[in-house]
C-alpha positions as CSV (number, residue, x, y, z in Angstrom):
1,M,-24.9,-13.3,-10.7
2,E,-22.6,-15.9,-9.0
3,D,-20.7,-15.6,-5.8
4,L,-17.7,-13.3,-6.3
5,P,-14.1,-14.1,-5.2
6,I,-12.8,-12.3,-2.2
7,F,-11.0,-8.9,-2.8
8,Y,-7.8,-9.1,-0.9
9,V,-6.2,-5.6,-0.2
10,K,-2.8,-4.3,0.9
11,Q,-2.3,-1.5,3.4
12,S,-1.6,2.0,1.9
13,S,-1.4,0.5,-1.6
14,A,-3.7,1.1,-4.6
15,N,-5.8,-2.0,-4.9
16,S,-8.1,-2.8,-7.8
17,Y,-10.7,-5.5,-8.4
18,K,-12.5,-6.0,-11.7
19,I,-15.9,-7.7,-11.5
20,S,-15.6,-10.3,-14.2
21,E,-18.2,-11.2,-16.8
22,Q,-17.5,-14.8,-15.7
23,Y,-19.5,-14.0,-12.5
24,V,-21.9,-11.3,-13.7
25,N,-23.6,-11.5,-17.1
26,D,-26.9,-10.9,-18.9
27,P,-28.5,-13.9,-20.5
28,D,-29.5,-11.9,-23.6
29,G,-26.2,-10.2,-23.9
30,D,-27.3,-6.6,-23.0
31,P,-24.5,-4.3,-21.8
32,L,-24.2,-4.0,-18.0
33,V,-23.7,-0.9,-15.8
34,F,-22.5,-1.1,-12.2
35,K,-23.7,1.3,-9.6
36,S,-22.4,1.7,-6.1
37,L,-24.5,2.2,-3.0
38,Q,-22.6,5.4,-1.8
39,S,-24.0,5.3,1.7
40,Q,-22.4,1.9,2.3
41,L,-18.9,2.6,0.8
42,P,-16.0,3.3,3.2
43,E,-14.0,6.4,2.5
44,G,-11.9,6.2,-0.6
45,V,-13.7,3.2,-2.3
46,V,-14.7,3.9,-5.9
47,L,-16.8,1.6,-8.1
48,S,-16.8,2.5,-11.8
49,S,-19.7,1.9,-14.1
50,Q,-17.6,-0.8,-15.8
51,G,-17.3,-2.8,-12.6
52,L,-13.8,-1.7,-11.5
53,L,-13.5,-1.4,-7.7
54,T,-10.5,0.6,-6.5
55,W,-9.3,1.4,-2.9
56,T,-6.2,2.5,-1.1
57,P,-7.0,1.7,2.5
58,S,-5.4,3.7,5.3
59,R,-3.7,2.0,8.2
60,N,-6.8,2.3,10.4
61,Q,-9.1,1.0,7.6
62,F,-6.7,-1.9,6.9
63,N,-6.5,-2.8,10.6
64,A,-10.3,-2.8,10.9
65,L,-10.4,-5.5,8.2
66,K,-8.4,-7.8,10.4
67,N,-11.4,-8.6,12.7
68,T,-14.3,-7.7,10.4
69,P,-14.0,-8.1,6.6
70,L,-15.9,-5.5,4.7
71,M,-19.0,-6.3,2.5
72,V,-19.3,-3.9,-0.4
73,E,-22.8,-3.9,-2.0
74,F,-23.5,-2.8,-5.5
75,I,-26.2,-2.9,-8.2
76,V,-25.8,-4.3,-11.7
77,Q,-28.2,-3.0,-14.2
78,D,-28.7,-4.2,-17.8
79,Q,-29.2,-1.6,-20.6
80,P,-31.6,-0.5,-22.0
81,E,-34.2,-2.4,-20.0
82,K,-32.9,-1.3,-16.6
83,A,-33.5,-4.7,-15.0
84,E,-31.2,-4.9,-11.9
85,T,-29.9,-7.1,-9.2
86,R,-27.7,-6.6,-6.2
87,G,-24.3,-8.1,-5.5
88,K,-21.7,-8.2,-2.7
89,I,-17.9,-8.2,-2.7
90,K,-16.2,-9.4,0.4
91,V,-13.0,-7.3,1.1
92,A,-10.4,-8.7,3.4
93,Q,-6.7,-8.2,4.4
94,T,-4.2,-9.9,2.0
95,Q,-3.2,-13.4,3.0
96,L,0.2,-13.2,1.3
97,D,3.2,-12.5,3.5
98,L,4.5,-9.4,1.6
99,P,7.9,-7.8,2.1
100,P,8.1,-4.4,3.8
101,E,8.6,-1.3,1.8
102,I,11.3,1.3,2.7
103,L,11.1,5.0,1.9
104,L,14.1,7.3,2.3
105,I,13.8,11.0,2.6
106,P,15.4,12.7,0.8
107,G,14.9,10.1,-2.0
108,D,18.2,10.9,-3.9
109,T,20.2,7.9,-5.0
110,L,23.5,9.8,-4.8
111,V,24.5,12.2,-2.1
112,T,27.4,14.6,-2.6
113,I,28.6,16.6,0.4
114,K,31.6,18.8,1.4
115,E,34.1,17.9,4.0
116,D,32.6,17.9,7.5
117,E,29.0,18.3,6.2
118,R,26.3,16.2,7.8
119,V,24.4,13.5,6.0
120,N,20.8,13.0,7.3
121,F,18.2,10.6,6.1
122,K,14.7,9.8,7.4
123,I,13.8,6.2,7.0
124,Y,10.1,5.0,6.9
125,V,9.1,1.4,6.8
126,S,5.7,0.2,5.9
127,D,4.4,-3.4,5.7
128,P,1.6,-4.1,3.3
129,N,0.4,-6.8,5.7
130,G,0.0,-4.2,8.5
131,D,2.6,-2.2,10.3
132,E,2.2,-4.2,13.5
133,N,4.3,-6.9,11.6
134,V,7.4,-4.6,11.8
135,N,9.4,-5.3,15.0
136,N,12.4,-3.2,14.3
137,I,14.6,-1.5,11.7
138,G,18.2,-2.5,11.4
139,F,21.4,-1.0,10.0
140,V,24.3,-2.8,8.2
141,C,27.3,-1.0,6.8
142,S,30.4,-2.6,5.1
143,D,32.6,0.3,6.2
144,S,33.7,0.1,9.8
145,R,34.2,3.9,10.0
146,V,30.4,4.3,9.9
147,T,29.3,3.4,13.4
148,E,26.0,2.0,14.6
149,K,25.5,5.2,16.6
150,S,24.7,6.9,13.3
151,F,21.4,5.0,13.1
152,I,18.7,5.8,15.6
153,Q,15.3,4.0,15.6
154,N,12.6,6.5,16.7
155,T,9.6,4.2,16.4
156,S,9.0,0.7,15.1
157,V,8.4,2.1,11.6
158,Q,10.6,5.2,11.6
159,A,14.4,5.7,11.9
160,E,17.0,8.3,11.2
161,F,20.6,8.1,9.8
162,T,22.8,11.0,10.7
163,W,26.5,11.0,10.0
164,S,29.5,13.4,9.5
165,P,32.2,11.7,7.5
166,G,35.0,14.1,8.6
167,Y,38.4,14.5,7.1
168,Y,39.5,10.9,7.4
169,F,36.9,9.8,4.9
170,V,38.0,12.1,2.1
171,E,40.0,10.2,-0.6
172,E,43.3,11.5,-2.0
173,V,43.4,12.8,-5.5
174,E,44.0,10.2,-8.2
175,K,43.3,7.3,-5.8
């Protein structure tokens, strides 16, 4: 077994890492089985017998990787002889500067309302590089009748859009 490349993960995203035959192989070509050391795995980490490591780190787990990368130990066993060796995968925060992700609730792409009804959206922002990278959430509207007061930032990663169009926003028939 050779040294394995680092497994870079994103926050709150499904991350997967396949242990390649380029780094782990059997000289006489026997099939290999991967086994995890369950006592050393953080919550949510799964290692399949084919060598696929999957993990969706929580915000706290991701933040812990900032100061201390995780070392995941596993056992590789050849079949049918059962000769085995141990390996390690270093897991660290992604080094790419990824764009933030926006979640609207409700997630409808088209909103139909009656006159004087209120529109209300919750907006959640998450950054795969860690939520501490989000400074603020902004609001831009091309229609000047929608004011900035309709948008309220509750926290650095959560905001709310509440707006009542009123009669002046209703279009005339055939226009």
